[in-house]
N, C-alpha and C positions, 0 to 999 in steps of 0.2 A: 564830683559833685560839687555845684556852688554855692555859696552863700552870698547874700545879695544884700545890703545896708539901703534900707529905704530910704532914708535921711540924706547919707551922702554918694548913693550908686556905687559905691566902691564895692569889689567881688573878693572873696576870697575862694580856691581851689582847693578840696579835700579830695585823698583816693577814700572812696566809699569804703573800702575793705580794714580801715583804719579808726573812722570816725563814726557814729550814727549819725542821720540829721540834725538830732538834738543835740548832739555833743558837736558837730560842727559850728552850729548857730552860737552855741553856748561858748565855744571856743574865740569865735568872733567876737561873740560880746566883751570875752574877758580882755581878748587882746588891746578892743579898744580903750579899755577901762582901766588900764593897768593890773590885771587879777589873771594873768596867763600861766603863770608860775602857779598859782594858790591851785589853779584847774589840775595843772601837771601832778601838782603833789598831791590834792585829794584820789587823783586817778592814781598814783602812785601808791595812795594806803588804803585806796579800796574805800574813801569815803565819797567817792564823786557823786553818788546820790545825794547824799547829805546836801553837801556844797551846793548843788544845783538847786534845791529847796531854796535857797536865797537867792536865786536870779530870776528876773522877769521873763518868766518863758509861759507860752501859749500854743496850746496844741490844738491843732486841728485836725479835719479829715484829709486833706491835700497838702496841707503844710504846717510847720511850726517855726516859730521864730523867738529872739530873745531879745528883749529891748527893739532895736529896729533892724536885726540882720533875720534874714528869713531863708528858709529854702523848702524845698518840695519833699514829701514823703513816699 
């Protein structure tokens, strides 16, 4: 699955069996903002849902985005 940055045209590729579309755009956002270790730590501590509440996530019927990062669902 690909995530796309609408501002920079950067792309990240993730295995769909590893991350959900929402987690993929959130991880891409976290990479861009220096929060990737925080994302990983929250995932390992089973607090990812709470961590993601702090992120700018937008959920649509056909896509999900976090900041400038978007992918289809």
